[in-house]
C-alpha positions as CSV (number, residue, x, y, z in Angstrom):
1,E,-9.8,3.4,8.6
2,I,-8.7,3.9,4.8
3,F,-5.2,4.1,6.0
4,E,-5.8,0.3,7.1
5,C,-7.2,-0.8,3.6
6,F,-3.3,-0.3,2.8
7,T,-1.8,-1.5,5.6
8,V,-3.9,-4.4,7.4
9,P,-4.0,-7.6,4.9
10,P,-7.4,-8.6,6.2
11,K,-9.1,-5.1,5.2
12,A,-6.7,-5.0,2.2
13,M,-8.4,-8.7,1.1
14,A,-11.6,-7.4,1.6
15,F,-10.8,-4.1,-0.5
16,T,-9.5,-5.9,-3.2
17,Q,-10.9,-9.7,-3.0
18,S,-7.2,-10.9,-3.7
19,Q,-4.2,-11.9,-2.0
20,V,-2.1,-9.2,-0.4
21,K,0.8,-8.8,1.6
22,L,1.3,-5.2,3.4
23,G,3.0,-3.7,6.5
24,T,4.3,-0.5,8.1
25,E,7.7,-0.8,8.5
26,P,10.5,0.6,5.9
27,G,11.7,-2.3,4.0
28,A,8.8,-4.5,4.5
29,D,7.6,-6.4,1.2
30,M,4.4,-5.7,-0.1
31,M,2.3,-7.4,-2.7
32,L,-1.3,-6.8,-4.4
33,F,-3.7,-8.2,-6.4
34,D,-2.4,-12.1,-6.0
35,G,1.3,-10.7,-7.0
36,S,0.2,-8.4,-10.1
37,I,2.0,-5.7,-8.0
38,V,5.1,-6.1,-6.0
39,G,7.6,-4.0,-3.5
40,K,8.9,-2.5,-0.6
41,V,7.5,0.1,2.0
42,L,9.8,3.0,2.2
43,E,8.2,5.4,4.5
44,C,5.2,4.8,6.5
45,E,3.5,7.7,9.0
46,A,0.9,5.9,10.8
47,E,-2.7,7.3,9.4
48,S,-1.2,9.9,7.4
49,R,1.5,8.9,4.8
50,L,2.7,5.8,3.0
51,V,5.2,5.6,0.5
52,W,6.2,2.7,-1.3
53,E,8.5,1.5,-4.5
54,W,6.4,-0.7,-6.4
55,R,6.1,-2.4,-10.0
56,Q,3.9,-4.5,-12.1
57,S,5.3,-8.0,-11.8
58,S,5.1,-7.7,-15.6
59,W,7.4,-5.3,-15.8
60,P,10.8,-5.7,-16.8
61,D,13.4,-6.4,-13.8
62,G,14.7,-2.9,-12.1
63,T,11.8,-1.3,-13.2
64,A,9.7,0.7,-10.7
65,S,7.5,3.5,-9.6
66,K,7.4,5.5,-6.4
67,C,3.8,5.6,-4.9
68,V,3.0,8.5,-2.3
69,L,-0.2,8.3,-0.6
70,T,-1.5,11.0,1.6
71,F,-4.3,10.6,4.2
72,S,-5.7,13.9,5.8
73,E,-9.2,14.4,7.8
74,Q,-11.6,16.7,6.1
75,G,-14.4,16.2,8.6
76,A,-16.7,13.8,10.3
77,G,-16.6,10.6,8.4
78,C,-14.4,11.9,5.4
79,T,-10.7,11.2,4.7
80,K,-8.9,12.9,1.5
């Protein structure tokens, strides 16, 4: 379920209490915290890996960072 908090807008909005734009298709735009963080999906492996190129909207144009999130089951009811 934690993977969905990063890929399903209603779940992410409940978690962040802000507007988001999320997806799983490479090239899709993403936005978190009412536009404070913006970027694109670079890679997505369902339930296991998500890679974004992202930036804070206050950063200079052309400045971005790469965020790699990996998810794995650690036992019943746990995600790492």
